[in-house]
N, C-alpha and C positions, 0 to 999 in steps of 0.2 A: 435464933442465930441463922437459920436457913433463910429467912426472909431478908435479912441484912445482906447476905451473900448475893442473892438474886438481884436486889436492887442496886448493889454496887456494880455488878456486871452490866446492868442496863445503863447505868450512869457512864461506865467506861465506854460502852458502845456508842452512846450518844455523843460523848466527847470526841471520840475518834472520827465519827461521821461529820460532826460539826467542823473539826479541824481540816478534814479533807475537802469539804465544800468550800471552806474559807480559802484554802490554798489554791484551789482551782479558780475561784473567782478572782483572786489576786493576780494569778498568772494571766488570766484572760484580760484583765484590766491593763496589765503592763504591755501585753502584745498588741493591743488595739492601736497603739501609736507607732508601730513598727512598719516599715516598708523597705523594699530592696532597691538599691541604686547601683547600677553597674559601675565598676571602677574604671573600665576602659570601654568607651563606646565602640561598637562595631561599625564597619563601613558597609552597611547593608544597603544595596542599591534600590531596594523596594521589595514588594511581595514576590515570592517565588511563584512562577507560573509554570505549570507542567503541561507540555504539549502532548497531544495524543501520539502514540506510536504511528509512524507512517504505514499506511495500508498498502499491500501489494497492488501494483497496477494490473488491472484486468485487461487481457488482450482484446483488441478491437477486430471484428470480422466485417468485411465489406466485399462488394462484388467488383469484378473487373470485366470489361467487354473487349473482345478482340475482333477488330474489323479487318476483312481481307484487304491486303495492300498489293497483291500481284495475282496473276492468273491461277497459280497453284492454290492459293488460299481461297480464291473465289468459289471453288467447288465446295468448300466447307461452310461458307456463309459466315454470319456473325457467330462467335463462340463466347460462351459465358465462362468466367473463372471465379474462384473464391480465394480471397487473400485474408489471412489472419496476421495482424501486426501485434507483436508483443510489446511494442512501444519502447524497446531497448535496442533498436537497430536490426532486429531479425523478425522473421515471420515464416509462414508456410504459404504455399501456392498450390492450387489444384485446378484442373480443368479436364474436360473430355472433348476430344476432337476425333470425328469420324469413328466413334465407338471405342477409341483407345483412351484410357484414363491416365492422366499425367499428374504426378505429385512431386513436390520438391520444396526448396527453401527460397526465401527472398531475404537478401541482406543489403545493408547500406554499403556504399563504396567507402574505402578507407579515406578518412579526411573530409568526407562530404556528408552533410547533414540531410540532403534531399535526394541524392542520386543513389541508385542501387541496381542490383541484378537479381533476377529470379530464374532458376533453372528447375526443370522438371523432367523426370524419367517416365516414359510410358510403359504400360504393362505388356506391350507387344514389341518392345525394343527401340521405339523411337524416342526422341528427346526434343525439348523446347527450351530455347534460351531467350530471355527478355532483358531489356535495359529500360529503366524507368526513371522518372524524376517526379518527386512528390511536391505539390504546391501547399499541402497541409498534411495532417496526420492521416486523412482518409481520401484525399483527392490528388490525382496525378495522371501522368500519361507516359507512353513509351512505345517501344517496338518489340515484337516477338518474332522469332524465326524457328520454324520446325526443322527437324533434321532432313526432311525431303526438299527443303528450299522454300516452302510456303512462308510468306511474310504477312504479318498482321500489325495494325496500329492498335495500341492498347490504351483504353481509358479506364482509370481506376477510380472507384467511388461513384457516388451519384446522388 
């Protein structure tokens, strides 16, 4: 009787496995003919293109040369200056004249895309005022005046 119970259990297992395999095969056969169709088409203009995030603009540094324009300036000779343009209408300006270091800002005039002013304060109490006009981002010209009356013609870039 023991052997009959064992073989009946094996038959039951075989029947269950066979039924399960048959059910899976039937479901697979039924699903092979299925596909999805959207009920309402979307108004997709095309593939989505992701643009890279804008990179911060790096400031541009260039030289300026100040040439004497009157007798007071002639004693200083040609003077070099350094300009850093942040490309947003502002920048920094620095020069050394007769041993005095001048530092300040350069800004574009209100409503003008090319005209601006640069002002610098000296470490000995003098100051310099410049007016300029840019022909491009790094090229321009103008005039500068020291607080003692010395006048210079300025060439920016090169």
